C-alpha positions as CSV (number, residue, x, y, z in Angstrom):
1,X,-11.2,6.5,-28.1
2,X,-10.0,10.1,-27.9
3,X,-7.9,11.3,-25.0
4,X,-8.5,14.9,-26.1
5,X,-11.0,17.3,-24.7
6,X,-13.8,18.1,-27.0
7,X,-14.4,21.5,-25.6
8,X,-15.8,20.0,-22.4
9,X,-14.2,21.3,-19.3
10,X,-15.1,20.7,-15.6
11,X,-17.4,23.5,-14.3
12,X,-15.7,26.2,-12.3
13,X,-16.7,26.0,-8.7
14,X,-18.1,29.1,-6.9
15,X,-15.5,30.7,-4.6
16,X,-16.1,29.8,-0.9
17,X,-18.0,32.2,1.3
18,X,-16.3,33.9,4.2
19,X,-18.1,31.5,6.6
20,X,-16.8,28.5,4.6
21,X,-13.2,29.9,4.6
22,X,-13.4,30.5,8.4
23,X,-14.7,26.9,8.9
24,X,-11.9,25.5,6.7
25,X,-9.3,27.5,8.6
26,X,-10.5,26.3,11.9
27,X,-10.5,22.7,10.7
28,X,-7.0,23.0,9.4
29,X,-5.8,24.5,12.7
30,X,-7.3,21.5,14.6
31,X,-5.8,19.1,12.0
32,X,-2.3,20.6,12.5
33,X,-2.7,20.5,16.3
34,X,-3.7,16.8,16.1
35,X,-0.8,16.0,13.8
36,X,1.7,17.7,16.2
37,X,0.4,15.8,19.1
38,X,0.2,12.5,17.2
39,X,3.9,13.0,16.3
40,X,4.9,13.8,19.8
41,X,2.8,11.3,21.7
42,X,1.1,9.0,19.2
43,X,-2.6,8.7,18.8
44,X,-3.0,6.5,21.9
45,X,-1.3,9.1,24.0
46,X,-3.4,12.0,22.7
47,X,-7.0,13.0,23.7
48,X,-9.5,15.1,21.8
49,X,-9.4,17.6,24.7
50,X,-5.6,18.0,24.3
51,X,-6.1,18.6,20.5
52,X,-8.7,21.2,21.1
53,X,-6.6,22.9,23.7
54,X,-3.5,22.9,21.4
55,X,-5.7,24.4,18.6
56,X,-7.2,27.0,20.8
57,X,-10.8,25.9,20.4
58,X,-13.5,24.6,22.7
59,X,-14.0,20.9,22.9
60,X,-17.6,21.3,21.6
61,X,-16.0,23.1,18.5
62,X,-13.8,20.1,18.0
63,X,-16.7,17.7,18.0
64,X,-18.7,20.1,15.7
65,X,-16.2,19.4,13.0
66,X,-14.8,15.9,13.8
67,X,-16.2,12.6,15.1
68,X,-12.9,11.4,16.6
69,X,-9.3,12.5,17.3
70,X,-8.1,10.5,14.3
71,X,-10.7,12.1,12.1
72,X,-9.2,15.5,12.9
73,X,-6.2,15.0,10.6
74,X,-8.3,14.4,7.5
75,X,-8.1,18.0,6.3
76,X,-4.3,17.9,6.5
77,X,-4.2,14.6,4.6
78,X,-6.7,15.8,2.0
79,X,-5.0,19.1,1.3
80,X,-2.5,17.7,-1.2
81,X,-5.2,15.9,-3.1
82,X,-7.2,19.1,-3.3
83,X,-4.3,21.0,-4.8
84,X,-3.6,18.1,-7.2
85,X,-7.1,18.1,-8.6
86,X,-7.0,21.9,-9.0
87,X,-3.8,21.6,-11.1
88,X,-5.3,18.8,-13.2
89,X,-8.5,20.7,-13.8
90,X,-6.5,23.7,-15.0
91,X,-4.8,21.6,-17.7
92,X,-5.1,23.3,-21.2
93,X,-7.8,21.8,-23.4
94,X,-6.5,19.2,-25.8
95,X,-3.8,17.8,-23.4
96,X,-3.5,14.0,-23.4
97,X,-4.7,12.4,-20.2
98,X,-1.4,10.5,-19.4
99,X,0.7,13.7,-19.8
100,X,-1.8,15.8,-17.8
101,X,-1.9,13.2,-14.9
102,X,1.9,12.9,-14.8
103,X,2.5,16.7,-14.9
104,X,-0.1,17.5,-12.2
105,X,1.1,14.6,-9.9
106,X,4.7,15.7,-10.2
107,X,3.8,19.4,-9.6
108,X,1.6,18.7,-6.6
109,X,4.1,16.4,-4.9
110,X,7.2,18.6,-5.6
111,X,7.4,21.2,-2.8
112,X,7.7,24.8,-4.0
113,X,8.5,26.2,-0.6
114,X,9.0,25.5,3.1
115,X,5.2,25.2,3.7
116,X,4.9,22.5,1.0
117,X,7.9,20.6,2.4
118,X,6.4,20.8,5.9
119,X,3.1,19.4,4.6
120,X,4.9,16.4,3.2
121,X,6.7,15.9,6.5
122,X,3.3,16.0,8.4
123,X,2.0,13.4,6.0
124,X,5.0,11.2,6.6
125,X,4.6,11.4,10.3
126,X,0.9,10.6,10.1
127,X,1.4,7.6,7.8
128,X,4.0,6.3,10.2
129,X,1.6,6.7,13.1
130,X,-1.2,5.1,11.1
131,X,0.9,1.9,10.8
132,X,0.0,1.2,14.5
133,X,-3.4,2.8,14.6
134,X,-6.3,1.2,12.6
135,X,-8.6,4.2,13.1
136,X,-6.0,6.5,11.6
137,X,-5.4,4.2,8.7
138,X,-9.2,4.2,8.1
139,X,-9.1,8.0,7.8
140,X,-6.3,7.8,5.3
141,X,-8.2,5.3,3.2
142,X,-11.3,7.3,3.4
143,X,-9.5,10.5,2.2
144,X,-8.1,8.6,-0.8
145,X,-11.6,7.2,-1.7
146,X,-13.2,10.6,-1.5
147,X,-10.4,12.1,-3.6
148,X,-10.8,9.3,-6.2
149,X,-14.5,10.0,-6.5
150,X,-14.0,13.7,-7.0
151,X,-11.2,13.0,-9.5
152,X,-13.5,11.1,-11.9
153,X,-15.3,14.3,-13.1
154,X,-11.9,16.0,-13.7
155,X,-10.6,13.0,-15.7
156,X,-13.9,12.8,-17.7
157,X,-13.5,16.5,-18.6
158,X,-10.0,15.9,-19.9
159,X,-10.9,12.7,-21.8
160,X,-13.9,14.1,-23.6
161,X,-17.5,13.0,-24.0
162,X,-16.6,9.9,-26.1
163,X,-14.5,8.4,-23.2
164,X,-15.7,5.1,-21.8
165,X,-17.0,5.8,-18.2
166,X,-15.4,2.6,-17.0
167,X,-12.0,3.7,-18.3
168,X,-12.4,7.1,-16.7
169,X,-13.1,5.4,-13.4
170,X,-10.1,3.1,-13.8
171,X,-7.9,6.1,-14.7
172,X,-9.0,8.0,-11.6
173,X,-8.4,4.9,-9.4
174,X,-4.9,4.3,-10.9
175,X,-3.9,7.9,-10.4
176,X,-5.2,8.0,-6.8
177,X,-3.5,4.7,-6.0
178,X,-0.2,5.9,-7.6
179,X,-0.1,8.8,-5.2
180,X,-1.2,6.8,-2.2
181,X,1.3,4.0,-2.7
182,X,4.1,6.6,-3.4
183,X,3.4,8.4,-0.2
184,X,3.2,5.2,1.9
185,X,6.4,3.9,0.4
186,X,8.2,7.3,1.0
187,X,6.9,7.5,4.6
188,X,8.7,4.2,5.3
189,X,12.0,5.7,4.4
190,X,14.1,8.8,5.3
191,X,14.3,9.9,1.7
192,X,14.1,13.7,1.1
193,X,11.1,15.6,-0.1
194,X,12.7,16.2,-3.5
195,X,14.9,14.1,-5.9
196,X,15.4,10.4,-6.0
197,X,13.0,8.4,-3.8
198,X,10.8,11.5,-3.2
199,X,7.0,11.3,-3.5
200,X,6.9,13.0,-6.9
201,X,9.3,10.5,-8.5
202,X,7.7,7.5,-6.9
203,X,4.2,8.6,-7.8
204,X,5.0,9.1,-11.5
205,X,6.7,5.7,-11.5
206,X,3.7,4.1,-9.9
207,X,1.3,5.7,-12.4
208,X,3.4,4.5,-15.4
209,X,3.3,1.0,-14.0
210,X,-0.4,1.0,-13.3
211,X,-1.5,2.6,-16.6
212,X,0.1,0.2,-19.0
213,X,-3.0,-1.8,-19.5
214,X,-5.5,1.0,-19.9
215,X,-6.3,2.4,-23.3
216,X,-7.2,5.8,-21.8
217,X,-3.8,6.0,-20.2
218,X,-1.7,4.7,-23.1
219,X,0.1,6.7,-25.8
220,X,-1.9,6.4,-29.0
221,X,-5.1,5.8,-27.1
222,X,-6.9,8.1,-29.5
223,X,-5.8,6.1,-32.5
224,X,-8.6,3.9,-33.7
225,X,-6.1,1.3,-34.8
226,X,-4.7,1.0,-31.3
227,X,-5.5,-2.4,-29.7
């Protein structure tokens, strides 16, 4: 099975319209307001009305976008996964799947500036709050499931048309779980955003541990003689 792209690349999505960009910006403003309040007071001590007020929107606007106060943080939790898939999709044709996954994971979880570091800290705070809030945990798991489903198409484009669909699905699941477990593990500690014990290092380690039994994610997977 080849891990090389055979000229097939994921389709380039159309750029978002002005309306879509405004909607996304409003959702992110609400998500940040919710994260701030959850960090300050916890989910139980926060109401949807307070989140809307902090974000500077009407309560009806809040409910236009989100079903619950916990659901409001989904855009913040999903932002890192979106950037990761974009990095992976931009991989040069012919790159091996394991290398492409490792590089994109490390790049997406290594902050390149203050905004990225702040985003990781928001994630840490939300994951800590989720430990005591089943509804918030459910949002986190849903975000990961949706990311995994979107990742399959990207992995399939990297692996090429001859790739086994089951192995593509397994690879997407392993990569998604590697990041999820790394962030959850990091959130339980006070480790920094970079260096030893940081999300990037933990996620690459998790991926290597998880990919050992998958042909698509092993070195030499494209060799017909490989077991």
